[in-house]
C-alpha angles and dihedrals in degrees: 000000000000114000113249112250116244114238094242089059090070089098087071088062090047091053091049092052096046095043091051086065090050090246131130114226101209128040123259094234110116120238106258091206089068093057093042091052091048090053099042094050098040100246105174134204091257092052118112109247131188127190117204109205104008092176109182090355105252098139096036097051092046089056094045093051087053093056104264120136114219147153113235116199140183137174090226116087088196092059093046092049089051092053094046091051093042096046104026092161090067097029092127089064094066122078137176102236139158110210092196096061106022139056134209119228090234144066126231138219091208130022120180134182121185119199093340107109093063089063088066109082104167119078091226091057094046090051091050087054093053091044090057091052091050093051098043100045119095115240092267097027124122135212132210118209122184117187133177113262146084098245101260111044121090128195142126141202128241104266090205087069097048093111096041114116119252130187110243137167117239108239098223106033100029087228116152110238135180109222141157111287091223119192136285139184120184118197135180125249087254092058091042092054093049092051091050092049093045089058098054094257127128126226113232100169141351140176145118125293138162131245102193134244097002102046114021089180122026134157121237137192132186113207143172138188113288103232093181095070 
């Protein structure tokens, strides 16, 4: 019996559908907030770095080209295969991995996840995400999370429809494509702060930034383990 697909795995279907058309879903421009956070918090080129949800590899490959050593993971086999084929000289740095159900036998100085948390709609899945970060961070490590939202709105999609096809326009080519709708949950900064606190994590910084052209406005938080709890 085939294992039932989990709603947040619908992005694998989306990548398949887009790559079959020889298109790339996201842009290749790196997220400036990642480099800014690395600089501000003194993450060095010998630091252990983990990316959750590397997608088509834009941030991972930018950091690798600039001398950082990291492990880039994604729940989507299609995305990881794309990265391995596109960047064969660092193929060993990409790994299919589900942070909600698996663990890595290592701890990290810096963990980042760009536009991943919003894919997790159910509270239990979001808590599993935070728990992974707590367990995999070093004592003084930090994590950067960017999630869709403007800081005050709250809404979510129906996870039962995550794999249903939707008509979308490809950002770069303008081509009309039919792809999996995937899932999305947008929360306010108040809700995000409560989630962080409830999972033994401490908020160091938060705000709005932009990751052009994909996310003109996106929320970010920088967090660490809460050693006082």
